[in-house]
N, C-alpha and C positions, 0 to 999 in steps of 0.2 A: 503493499500499500505506500503510495507516494503522498507526501503531506507537504502543504507549502504554507508558511507562515509570513503574511503580507505584511507591508507598511511598518516594518520594524525600523522605525526613524532613528532610535537611538541606539540601535546595535546592541539591546540588552535582553531581548526574548530568551537567547540560548541560556541564560542565567538565572532566569526567574522561575525555572521548574526543573524537576529532575526527568528531562527528556530521555536520557539513555536508559535509565533505570526503570521508567513507567511505561515507556511505550510498547505495544505489542510486538513481537518478534516479525523481522522481515519488513519493517518501515523504514522507508527512505525520506528524510526530513531535511527540509530547504528553507533557509531563512532569507527573507528579501528585506533590505532597508529603503530601497528607492521606491517612489510611488509612480504608477503609470495611470495615466488618465485615458490614453488611448485605447479604445475597444479592442482593436484589432491586436494591439501589442500585448493587451492583457490576455486575450485568447490565446496567442502565440505562447505566451509563458505558461500557461496554466493548462493546456489542452491534455496533457500526460496525467494529472493528479487527480487523485480519487477524493482526497481532503484538502479543503481550503479554509484556512482561519483568516479572517478579517477583523481587524480592529475597528470598532464600532464607527460607523460613519466616515472610514478614511477612503476606502475603494467601493464604489457601487457595485451591486450585481444585479443590473436590471435582466429583463427577459432576453434582451438583445445578446447578452453575454451569455446568460445560462443555457440558452438554445445551442451554444456552440461549443459546449463544453460536455461530450458525450461519456466522458470517463468519471466526471463529478458525481458523487455519491453523496457526500458529507459538506455542508458548508457551516462553519462555525462562526458566532459573533461573538465579541467579549460584551457582557452585560446580558440583560434580558432579552433585548430588541435591537435591531439595526433598521434605521430608517430607509436606509440606501439598499437593503435587500429586499428583491421583489418575492415577497412569500408565496403568493399566488401562482406564479411561473414556476417557481422551484416545486410546488405540491405539484401541478400538472406533469412536470418532468420527472418527478419521482425522487427528488433531492432532498434530504431532510436538512432542517436549518437547527442547529442548536445553540444554547447560549450559556452563560455561564453567571456565577453570582459576581457581586461587587464587594468594595471593602472601604470603609472610612467616609468621609464627608468632604472629599476632595473639591468637588464643585462649589459648595458653599464656602469653604475656606478661600478658594480662589477669588470669589466674587468679591468678599470682603478686601482681600489683598488688592483687587483691581480699583475698589472704591477708594481706599486710602492712599493708594499709590498715585491716583488720579487727582485727589483732592488735596494732597499735599505736595503734588510735583516730585515725587521721589524719582522717576525716571530722568526728568531733566536735571534735577539737582544732582544726582549722581554723576552724570556727565560732566555737568559745568565745574563741580568739583574737582574733577580729575584734570580738567582744563585749566586750574587755578583761579577760576570764579568762584567766590565765597558768598552763599547767600543770596541768591538772586529772585526767589519767588516768595510770595506770602500765600500761604496754604488757606484752606476752609476747613473749620471745625464740622465734627459729627452732631456734637450735643444741641439739641433742640431744632435740628434739621427734620425735615419730613422726608421718609423713605416710602416710594410708592412701589407696591409688589404687584405686579403683572402676573398674577399666577400665586395661588397658596396652598401648593401642596407640598411634598416632602421636603424639597429645598427652600421654598418659599416660606415655610412655617419655621424654618432653621434660620433664615435671614430675619425673620422677624423677631426671634428670642434674642439674636445677636444685636439687632437695633436697639432693642429695649434695653439691654445692658448699656449701652451709649447713651441711653437717656435720649432715644429719637422718638418723634411721632410715627407710628406705622399705619399706613393706609393701604387697602388692596382691592382689587377688582380682577375678576375673570368672568367668563361667560356663566359658568354654573356656580360661582362662590355666592354665599348667602351672609347676611349680617351674623347669624349665630356661628357659623364656621369660623369667619373673620376673629369675632371675640374670643373664640377659644384659644387663638394664637396672640392675643394682645393687639389686635389690627382693628382699624375701623372699615368697614364695608362703604364703598364710596362708586359712583358711576364712573365709567370709563373716563369721560372729560374731565370730570374733578381729580381723578388720579393725575392725569397729565398736566393740568394747570396748577395744581398744588404742590406736587411733590419737588423736592430739591434734588433727588435722585430717583429714577425710574429703573428698576431692576427687573429684567424679562425672565420668568420662570415658568412658561407655559410649555407644552410640548407641541412640536411642529405636526399640523393636521391641515386639511384643506380649509378649515374655518380659521385657523391661526396664521396661515402665510399671508404676509402683507399687514399683520394687525397693528403694526405701527408703521404709519405712513407718514405723509405731508401733512395731513390733518392734525394726527396725533401731535407730530413734533411742533407744528405750529402753536400747540396750545401751552407749550412748555415755556418756562421762564428763561431769559438769557443767561440766568445765572445756573441752569440747572443742568444735570448730567443724565446721561443713559448708559445703562450697563446691561450687555447680552452675552451671557454664557449659555443659552438654551439651544437655539440653533438659528443660523444666519436668516434664513428666509423669512422669518416672522417678522423682520424689521426691514421695510423697504431700502436697500442700500442706496439706490439714486437719491431717495428723498433725505436720507441721513447724511451723504456726503454734501449736498447742498445745504443742509442746515449747518453743518460743521463749519463749510467754507465762509459762510455768512455770518458765524458768529450768532446765529439765532439761538444755539444752546451753547454751553460753557465747553462741553468736551462730551467724548464716548470712550469707554472701555469694553473692548469686544474680545471674545474668545472663539466665536463661531460666525462662519462667512457662508455666502452663496457657494463660492467654489473654494475647494481646499485641496492642497496647501495654497494660499494666498497667491497670486500672481504677482510677480516682482515689480510690476508696473502699475498695481493696484492704486487708486487715489487714497486710499486710507492710510497707505504708507507713508504719504507725503504731506499729510495733514499733521500739525504740531499739536493739534488739540485732541489726540487719540492716545490710548494704549492698547497695544495689540499684542494678543497671546495666541500661540499656536494651538488652538482648541486643545488644551491640556487641564482643563478641568478635572478629569479623572486621573491624569498621570502623576501617579504617586507609587513609592515603592510597593506599599500595602496593598493598593490597588492591582498593580501590575502581577503581584505575586499570586493573587487571588485569580485573577483572569486567566493568567497562562496555567496555572494548575488547573483550573477549570477545563480548559481546553483538552488536557491530557486525560481527565476524567471522560469528557465527552468523546474522545478517539476511543479510549478503552471500552467504554460501555458499547459504543456503536459496533466495534469490532466484536463484540462478545454476542451481539443480537439483542441486546437489552438498552436500547438508546435512552438516555436522559434528557432533561431539560429541553425537550423537543418544542419549538415553537409552532412549527406547523404539524401538529400531531397527527392529523388527518392522513398524513402521506404514508403513515406506517401502516395503513390498511388500504392503501391504494395498488393495483395491479402494477402500476408503474414503478412502485418503489424500487429504488436502485440499492438494497441491502447491502452488506458487508461482502457476502459470497455470490454477489451477481455478475 
């Protein structure tokens, strides 16, 4: 069985799990650090592999790719789901998709790192201090400010707890949120317009779906104060990139801290990289030692279970009963 581990950007996957001691016999393992965005090149690389592991939302596997990989039997994502894996196409083709558990609260921690870094100008001050320029910016404090949470699920609720510890006011909105639910986490439920109008920081914590794509656009950004900031560690398409670039260029808002984008890795000529009022992170909310160890350990568990005929954490479980199912012995 040939196994491909994709998008190992940092070249650390080999050290994060006991691949040699835990893999079934006669497995051939390949690690790839480079990212391939061209579908033809991706198919050419993977056409002989039976198992492919993709770090969540790094390499897409749409129908147009899956249909051209007749050897593929098992597609593994880190985490419980992967928005860029076509589950329906995989099921039709008989390909099982398995996930892993996660660990830690990396996304929440990164969000606060981005917020504090942005309001206190930490990246700029670091660079200017190294250049011999001492103390060039005046920061903004958190106490008494209003944090607007677009989404109050698991990460949003943790964001609220930290904000309260900073003595901030917390307001929240999402399509399904209620006043009672918001109050459970110390937040006040407001309507969408009020969230953008009253917040000093708007932090995005909803899942990407058809109804959340473009949820933050020109209209919402126009409601924000010129002193306010936007943070997005959720998914790039939730925020209209063109509208955000325009607002940042015009200084209609003070700044944005971003960990997710429409296209990843971010193209070298992307306007975000040229704007001085942004902090850019390479989608590394989940990139921690603890999380990687659980991710890659889970990948090993998935492969072992699949090879034994007892698949675990199957995202598209209906495929197991399909006559098209490409089992381990097929």
